[in-house]
N, CA, C and O of each residue as an XYZ file, in Angstrom:
604
protein
N     192.481   -127.530    108.585
C     193.526   -128.520    108.962
C     193.155   -129.496    108.146
O     192.029   -129.810    107.758
N     194.306   -129.994    107.895
C     194.148   -131.807    107.275
C     193.915   -132.677    108.025
O     193.468   -132.460    109.151
N     194.242   -134.191    107.430
C     193.119   -135.036    108.210
C     194.659   -135.488    109.129
O     194.593   -135.993    110.250
N     195.760   -135.249    108.543
C     196.974   -135.897    109.103
C     197.482   -135.024    110.197
O     198.020   -135.509    111.193
N     197.283   -133.463    109.992
C     197.201   -132.430    111.225
C     196.520   -132.924    112.637
O     197.044   -133.097    113.737
N     195.132   -133.091    112.196
C     193.842   -133.574    112.849
C     194.431   -135.008    114.033
O     194.464   -135.031    115.264
N     194.864   -136.157    112.918
C     195.457   -136.789    113.793
C     196.066   -136.881    114.917
O     195.779   -137.318    116.032
N     197.437   -136.132    114.175
C     198.369   -136.023    115.493
C     198.405   -134.618    116.417
O     199.287   -134.336    117.229
N     197.080   -133.712    116.048
C     196.500   -132.938    117.478
C     196.241   -133.940    118.349
O     196.939   -134.195    119.331
N     195.098   -134.613    117.969
C     194.172   -135.303    118.950
C     194.848   -136.544    119.339
O     194.350   -137.167    120.277
N     195.977   -137.039    118.731
C     196.824   -137.887    119.386
C     198.080   -137.355    120.232
O     198.858   -138.203    120.668
N     198.235   -136.472    120.400
C     198.996   -135.424    121.309
C     198.423   -135.122    122.425
O     199.133   -134.788    123.374
N     196.594   -135.188    122.593
C     195.912   -134.903    123.470
C     195.342   -136.100    124.058
O     194.840   -135.832    125.150
N     195.206   -137.647    123.652
C     194.619   -138.500    124.069
C     195.010   -138.371    125.635
O     193.913   -138.423    126.191
N     196.262   -138.194    126.905
C     196.317   -138.201    128.318
C     195.569   -137.559    128.470
O     194.766   -138.073    129.248
N     195.168   -136.249    128.059
C     194.540   -134.985    128.667
C     193.139   -135.607    128.340
O     192.378   -135.711    129.302
N     192.718   -136.007    127.192
C     191.051   -136.057    127.188
C     190.957   -137.021    127.667
O     189.767   -137.160    127.948
N     191.826   -138.333    128.136
C     191.210   -139.478    129.504
C     191.163   -138.754    130.233
O     190.008   -138.522    130.591
N     192.355   -137.857    130.999
C     192.256   -137.476    132.318
C     190.686   -136.470    132.719
O     190.095   -136.376    133.795
N     190.445   -135.976    131.674
C     189.383   -134.865    131.805
C     187.851   -135.965    132.197
O     186.900   -135.712    132.937
N     188.121   -137.126    131.410
C     187.034   -137.730    131.854
C     187.368   -138.849    133.000
O     186.478   -139.643    133.307
N     188.367   -138.900    133.493
C     188.391   -139.187    135.349
C     188.576   -141.132    134.551
O     188.233   -142.067    135.274
N     188.862   -141.285    133.793
C     189.215   -142.715    133.304
C     190.748   -143.267    132.939
O     191.662   -142.904    132.198
N     190.534   -144.224    133.772
C     191.638   -145.504    133.520
C     192.262   -145.599    132.238
O     191.654   -145.224    131.236
N     193.358   -146.041    132.181
C     194.056   -146.514    130.649
C     193.080   -147.440    130.099
O     192.439   -147.315    129.055
N     193.053   -148.445    130.997
C     192.115   -149.701    130.555
C     190.129   -149.891    129.856
O     189.337   -150.463    129.106
N     190.438   -148.594    131.167
C     188.899   -148.310    130.470
C     188.425   -147.279    129.248
O     187.332   -147.266    128.683
N     189.703   -146.326    128.986
C     189.361   -146.018    127.647
C     189.860   -146.514    126.454
O     189.495   -146.023    125.386
N     190.874   -147.689    126.523
C     191.069   -148.770    125.638
C     190.099   -149.427    125.479
O     190.035   -149.889    124.340
N     189.033   -149.771    126.329
C     187.672   -150.821    125.787
C     187.290   -149.984    125.535
O     186.849   -150.287    124.426
N     186.961   -148.626    125.726
C     186.138   -147.945    125.065
C     186.089   -147.959    123.874
O     185.118   -148.153    123.143
N     187.631   -147.657    123.514
C     187.718   -147.372    122.006
C     187.888   -148.367    121.269
O     188.090   -148.005    120.110
N     187.901   -149.617    121.418
C     188.512   -151.148    120.942
C     189.840   -151.080    120.918
O     190.334   -152.061    120.362
N     190.409   -150.501    121.207
C     192.730   -150.456    121.078
C     192.868   -151.251    122.203
O     191.988   -151.417    123.047
N     194.206   -151.846    122.215
C     194.331   -152.375    123.338
C     195.174   -151.342    124.341
O     195.309   -150.134    124.151
N     195.733   -152.154    125.512
C     196.000   -150.798    126.424
C     197.684   -150.666    125.999
O     198.404   -149.766    126.432
N     197.988   -151.383    125.384
C     199.688   -151.065    124.973
C     199.391   -150.034    123.747
O     200.228   -149.143    123.604
N     198.277   -150.059    122.837
C     198.304   -149.265    121.615
C     197.900   -147.715    122.779
O     198.494   -146.675    122.492
N     197.197   -147.698    123.654
C     196.790   -146.471    123.637
C     198.461   -145.514    124.775
O     199.043   -144.429    124.789
N     198.519   -146.980    125.578
C     199.941   -146.172    126.485
C     200.894   -145.967    125.270
O     201.471   -144.906    125.509
N     201.389   -146.515    123.958
C     202.292   -145.901    123.283
C     201.873   -144.629    122.658
O     202.689   -143.710    122.580
N     200.661   -144.497    122.202
C     200.089   -142.939    121.748
C     199.714   -141.709    122.813
O     199.381   -140.570    122.484
N     199.845   -142.198    124.100
C     199.833   -141.261    125.207
C     201.474   -141.004    125.395
O     201.765   -139.822    125.573
N     202.397   -141.792    125.381
C     203.701   -141.600    125.325
C     204.319   -140.917    123.805
O     205.528   -140.757    123.636
N     203.711   -140.703    123.187
C     203.970   -139.952    121.706
C     204.799   -141.273    120.896
O     205.510   -140.940    119.947
N     204.719   -142.799    121.260
C     205.416   -143.743    120.293
C     204.962   -143.812    118.774
O     205.715   -144.031    117.825
N     203.473   -143.567    118.708
C     202.520   -143.969    117.756
C     201.824   -142.629    117.319
O     202.184   -141.656    117.981
N     201.136   -142.451    116.586
C     199.623   -141.732    116.620
C     198.694   -142.859    116.164
O     198.926   -143.808    115.415
N     197.325   -142.421    116.963
C     196.552   -142.474    116.106
C     196.005   -142.990    114.788
O     196.079   -142.332    113.751
N     195.540   -144.000    114.856
C     194.798   -144.100    113.533
C     193.514   -143.408    112.952
O     192.588   -143.108    113.705
N     193.469   -143.151    111.567
C     191.799   -142.214    111.397
C     190.938   -143.072    111.964
O     190.042   -142.529    112.612
N     190.928   -144.625    111.908
C     189.556   -145.233    112.694
C     189.456   -145.006    114.213
O     188.475   -144.947    114.954
N     190.451   -144.924    114.388
C     190.862   -144.615    116.156
C     190.352   -143.276    116.644
O     189.802   -142.960    117.699
N     190.823   -142.316    115.160
C     190.260   -140.834    115.699
C     189.406   -140.643    115.827
O     189.039   -139.923    116.756
N     188.341   -141.346    114.693
C     187.168   -141.322    114.766
C     186.154   -141.916    115.999
O     185.060   -141.501    116.383
N     186.630   -142.576    116.259
C     186.524   -143.355    117.389
C     186.048   -142.489    118.532
O     184.979   -142.305    119.112
N     187.507   -141.952    118.629
C     187.712   -140.918    119.996
C     187.050   -139.626    119.807
O     186.667   -138.805    120.640
N     187.005   -139.626    118.679
C     186.039   -138.180    118.559
C     184.308   -138.218    118.825
O     183.466   -137.372    119.128
N     184.296   -139.822    118.505
C     182.493   -139.727    118.413
C     182.040   -140.148    119.740
O     180.834   -140.119    119.986
N     183.013   -140.595    120.755
C     182.681   -141.810    121.795
C     182.948   -140.013    122.890
O     182.000   -139.553    123.527
N     183.744   -139.609    122.877
C     184.352   -137.915    124.080
C     184.021   -136.860    122.955
O     184.894   -136.075    122.584
N     182.448   -136.843    122.285
C     182.502   -135.797    121.263
C     181.942   -134.654    122.354
O     181.149   -133.800    121.959
N     182.372   -134.681    123.684
C     181.926   -133.563    124.539
C     182.739   -132.635    125.272
O     182.574   -131.539    125.807
N     183.942   -133.691    125.062
C     185.467   -132.602    125.261
C     185.571   -131.681    125.061
O     185.337   -131.053    124.028
N     186.123   -131.246    126.446
C     186.765   -129.934    125.982
C     187.456   -129.462    125.413
O     187.465   -128.298    125.014
N     188.480   -130.621    125.197
C     189.958   -130.731    124.810
C     189.618   -130.754    123.303
O     190.016   -129.819    122.607
N     188.587   -132.215    122.510
C     188.261   -131.919    121.602
C     187.530   -130.913    120.790
O     187.562   -130.732    119.573
N     186.792   -130.231    121.821
C     186.226   -129.097    120.878
C     187.019   -127.958    121.068
O     186.321   -127.010    120.711
N     188.276   -127.493    121.500
C     188.943   -126.963    121.461
C     189.895   -127.038    120.176
O     190.507   -126.090    119.682
N     189.889   -128.165    119.806
C     191.371   -128.965    118.604
C     190.300   -128.302    117.473
O     190.626   -127.343    116.773
N     188.947   -128.966    117.394
C     188.014   -128.847    116.355
C     187.349   -127.619    115.833
O     186.821   -127.468    114.731
N     187.518   -126.370    117.270
C     186.665   -125.467    117.255
C     185.135   -125.645    116.958
O     184.547   -125.044    116.059
N     184.412   -126.778    118.047
C     182.954   -126.975    117.827
C     183.240   -128.258    118.388
O     183.981   -128.749    119.239
N     182.010   -128.741    117.254
C     182.104   -130.031    117.884
C     182.862   -131.243    116.809
O     182.816   -131.170    115.582
N     183.487   -132.245    117.519
C     184.623   -132.789    116.973
C     183.732   -133.754    115.779
O     184.451   -134.083    114.836
N     182.658   -134.120    115.713
C     181.790   -134.328    115.013
C     182.018   -134.081    113.442
O     182.210   -134.716    112.405
N     181.912   -133.094    113.792
C     181.373   -131.699    112.563
C     183.455   -131.982    111.907
O     183.354   -132.488    110.789
N     184.258   -131.894    112.092
C     185.205   -132.107    111.735
C     185.624   -133.041    110.966
O     186.084   -133.024    109.825
N     185.365   -134.079    111.903
C     185.350   -135.463    111.136
C     184.725   -135.980    109.583
O     185.124   -136.819    108.776
N     183.567   -135.059    109.602
C     182.655   -134.958    108.664
C     183.343   -134.136    107.334
O     183.314   -134.446    106.143
N     183.894   -133.113    107.925
C     184.687   -132.159    106.598
C     185.953   -133.060    106.192
O     186.217   -133.204    104.998
N     186.719   -133.654    107.171
C     187.662   -134.510    106.409
C     187.523   -135.525    105.756
O     188.158   -135.970    104.799
N     186.033   -136.152    106.706
C     185.858   -137.208    105.596
C     185.395   -137.479    104.331
O     185.557   -138.455    103.598
N     184.627   -136.171    104.163
C     184.041   -135.664    102.725
C     184.826   -134.480    101.923
O     184.356   -134.015    100.884
N     185.896   -134.088    102.409
C     186.912   -133.260    102.011
C     187.137   -133.653    100.297
O     187.568   -134.716     99.851
N     186.723   -132.502     99.566
C     186.831   -132.734     97.715
C     186.201   -134.418     97.742
O     186.772   -135.435     97.348
N     185.211   -134.312     98.186
C     184.420   -135.543     97.782
C     183.047   -134.820     97.526
O     182.607   -134.094     98.418
N     182.499   -134.945     96.610
C     181.111   -134.509     95.878
C     179.972   -135.570     96.201
O     179.582   -136.444     95.426
N     179.509   -135.329     97.503
C     178.724   -136.122     98.273
C     177.766   -135.056     98.601
O     178.141   -133.931     98.931
N     176.503   -135.407     98.510
C     175.000   -135.032     99.123
C     174.593   -135.675    100.353
O     174.017   -136.734    100.103
N     174.699   -135.373    101.850
C     174.336   -135.525    102.672
C     172.845   -136.220    102.241
O     172.400   -135.778    101.182
N     172.099   -137.145    102.851
C     171.231   -137.625    102.405
C     170.093   -136.798    103.415
O     170.431   -136.053    104.335
N     168.764   -137.085    103.053
C     167.744   -136.438    104.187
C     167.484   -137.709    104.680
O     167.638   -138.763    104.062
N     166.938   -137.520    106.231
C     166.431   -138.676    106.771
C     165.106   -139.153    106.577
O     164.559   -138.229    105.975
N     164.239   -140.102    106.747
C     163.406   -140.346    106.199
C     162.152   -139.801    107.072
O     161.032   -140.307    107.137
N     162.542   -138.853    107.605
C     161.678   -137.882    108.222
C     160.671   -138.464    109.419
O     159.563   -137.953    109.584
N     161.096   -139.468    110.163
C     160.901   -140.053    110.884
C     159.409   -141.360    110.845
O     158.520   -141.714    111.619
N     159.760   -141.623    109.785
C     158.657   -142.489    109.616
C     158.546   -143.583    110.072
O     157.508   -144.225    109.912
N     159.286   -143.918    110.551
C     159.661   -145.830    110.837
C     159.770   -145.918    112.362
O     159.017   -146.546    113.107
N     160.837   -145.182    112.700
C     161.492   -145.653    114.096
C     161.178   -144.416    115.179
O     161.606   -144.344    116.331
N     160.201   -143.342    114.399
C     160.828   -142.216    115.411
C     159.262   -141.624    115.439
O     158.443   -141.924    114.571
N     158.932   -140.631    116.707
C     158.015   -139.673    117.153
C     158.209   -138.530    117.198
O     159.046   -138.105    117.995
N     157.634   -137.822    116.517
C     157.182   -136.571    116.564
C     156.768   -136.143    117.862
O     155.744   -136.708    118.248
N     157.497   -134.920    119.019
C     157.257   -135.054    119.915
C     157.352   -133.543    120.081
O     157.195   -133.182    121.247
N     157.639   -132.269    118.921
C     157.899   -130.967    118.953
C     157.688   -130.641    117.453
O     158.114   -131.327    116.523
N     157.061   -129.643    117.361
C     157.505   -128.690    115.913
C     157.222   -127.482    116.030
O     156.179   -127.044    116.514
N     158.222   -126.788    115.552
C     158.338   -125.385    116.315
C     158.704   -124.776    115.022
O     159.509   -125.538    114.486
N     158.472   -123.720    114.260
C     159.506   -122.644    113.363
C     160.358   -123.146    112.642
O     161.200   -122.340    112.246
N     160.506   -124.446    112.221
C     160.960   -125.392    110.986
C     161.643   -126.224    111.839
O     162.807   -126.414    111.488
N     161.236   -126.887    113.036
C     162.438   -127.535    113.650
C     161.361   -128.685    114.448
O     160.404   -128.594    115.217
N     162.059   -129.703    113.837
C     161.491   -130.923    114.625
C     162.146   -131.988    115.636
O     163.199   -132.573    115.379
N     161.313   -132.197    116.962
C     162.187   -132.484    117.705
C     161.291   -134.125    117.784
O     160.115   -134.360    118.062
N     162.575   -135.167    117.363
C     161.752   -136.856    117.401
C     162.399   -137.374    118.651
O     163.319   -136.934    119.342
N     161.590   -138.515    118.738
C     162.325   -139.527    119.969
C     162.222   -140.882    119.070
O     161.470   -140.871    118.096
N     162.860   -141.872    119.343
C     163.261   -142.748    118.981
C     162.377   -143.689    120.281
O     162.467   -143.813    121.502
N     161.257   -144.381    118.851
C     160.571   -145.563    119.631
C     161.283   -146.538    120.396
O     160.690   -146.884    121.417
N     162.479   -147.118    120.170
C     163.002   -147.960    120.442
C     164.069   -147.445    121.033
O     163.682   -147.806    122.144
N     165.268   -146.816    121.310
C     166.085   -146.495    121.978
C     165.662   -145.422    123.217
O     166.071   -145.360    124.377
N     164.743   -144.661    122.537
C     164.138   -143.651    123.459
C     165.216   -141.784    123.500
O     165.025   -140.776    124.179
N     166.501   -142.182    122.205
C     166.984   -141.056    122.475
C     166.318   -140.004    121.130
O     165.502   -140.334    120.270
N     167.053   -138.557    121.344
C     166.201   -137.734    120.814
C     167.514   -137.547    119.609
O     168.659   -137.999    119.590
N     166.717   -136.627    118.605
C     166.937   -136.212    117.641
C     166.054   -134.552    117.061
O     164.859   -134.266    117.133
N     167.132   -133.796    116.552
C     166.631   -132.409    115.598
C     166.836   -132.435    114.683
O     167.926   -132.769    114.221
N     165.618   -132.003    113.896
C     165.838   -131.906    112.177
C     165.102   -130.776    112.163
O     164.212   -130.297    112.865
N     165.958   -130.329    110.748
C     165.264   -128.906    110.359
C     164.343   -129.638    108.920
O     164.380   -130.748    108.389
N     163.466   -128.240    108.633
C     162.364   -128.124    107.788
C     162.491   -129.679    106.695
O     161.705   -130.571    106.377
N     164.438   -129.240    106.291
C     164.164   -130.827    105.073
C     164.628   -132.246    105.734
O     165.315   -133.028    105.077
N     164.370   -132.428    106.569
C     164.368   -133.309    107.829
C     165.917   -133.583    107.584
O     166.284   -134.629    107.048
N     166.697   -132.725    107.944
C     168.436   -133.255    107.927
C     168.165   -132.947    109.754
O     167.407   -132.278    110.456
N     169.459   -134.027    109.948
C     169.678   -134.307    111.391
C     170.482   -132.963    111.878
O     171.496   -132.771    111.206
N     170.333   -132.361    112.515
C     171.197   -131.226    113.328
C     171.986   -131.593    114.403
O     173.188   -131.397    114.581
N     170.963   -132.288    115.273
C     171.661   -132.910    116.657
C     171.099   -134.124    117.048
O     169.909   -134.258    116.762
N     171.817   -135.326    117.805
C     171.151   -136.305    118.806
C     171.679   -136.040    119.598
O     172.651   -135.285    119.625
N     170.946   -136.845    120.855
C     171.188   -136.801    122.154
C     170.159   -137.549    122.780
O     169.021   -137.469    122.315
N     170.376   -138.220    123.705
C     169.455   -138.961    124.876
C     169.251   -137.675    125.700
O     168.020   -137.664    125.656
N     169.541   -136.691    126.348
C     168.695   -135.966    127.105
C     168.092   -134.504    126.324
O     168.724   -133.578    125.816
N     166.916   -134.678    126.434
C     165.859   -133.650    125.910
C     166.370   -132.076    125.911
O     165.968   -131.283    125.060
N     167.183   -131.756    126.825
C     167.219   -130.819    127.300
C     168.060   -129.856    126.144
O     167.852   -128.789    125.565
N     169.416   -131.171    126.179
C     170.502   -130.701    124.972
C     170.071   -130.072    123.677
O     170.661   -129.186    123.058
N     168.842   -130.730    123.340
C     167.878   -130.884    122.076
C     167.694   -129.671    121.879
O     168.021   -128.933    120.950
N     166.822   -129.408    123.370
C     165.735   -127.909    123.086
C     166.717   -126.729    123.678
O     166.195   -125.637    123.906
N     168.084   -126.905    123.928
C     169.071   -126.006    123.883
C     169.411   -125.700    122.499
O     169.024   -124.731    121.845
N     170.123   -126.570    122.163
C     170.160   -126.405    120.575
C     169.309   -125.611    119.424
O     169.619   -124.754    118.596
N     168.132   -126.268    119.744
C     167.024   -125.633    118.891
C     166.693   -124.094    119.225
O     166.306   -123.308    118.360
N     166.927   -123.684    120.839
C     166.867   -122.268    121.103
C     167.921   -121.642    120.842
O     167.884   -120.418    120.972
N     169.215   -122.308    120.384
C     170.049   -121.151    119.911
C     170.247   -120.874    118.378
O     170.909   -120.044    117.754
N     169.390   -121.926    118.012
C     169.246   -121.569    116.324
C     168.109   -120.713    116.536
O     168.455   -119.610    116.114
N     166.736   -120.640    117.044
C     166.239   -119.734    117.482
C     166.714   -118.686    116.942
O     166.769   -118.327    115.766
N     167.153   -118.087    118.178
C     167.764   -116.793    118.646
C     168.640   -116.275    117.824
O     168.871   -115.069    117.912
N     169.481   -117.273    116.608
C     170.430   -116.842    115.626
C     170.153   -116.459    114.573
O     170.980   -116.178    113.706
N     168.492   -116.350    114.414
C     167.678   -116.082    113.258
C     167.764   -114.239    113.323
O     167.178   -113.563    112.477
């Protein structure tokens, strides 16, 4: 999937994503940082979202089943794939939680950490690459368990 195709597909499903979350046009436009007029025009097919607006939507509504269906899973993964496409970049390792994180569990090469300021969690692999972040520890644990089962 190319960037333009992703933007067009997401733009065409904007209203469906909004109704999936049960929010008004006004609320969604505020959440995305766009005007209500821009949202309405996009929902009516008169314009497409910009790349920046698409990134905001995919990030804010990353649990959307509609978006997951478009992306074939985590919508942020496709954002990364499209953003880094044909660019030779190396995803940096985290600092391993030396400053803002406390390790709450370490097992089978995976490390669960909690942010000391915001209290959200993240899961790191043995090289300290972030695999998932969430405010729900259960979500982190489920993801870690799925990785362990797939070994």
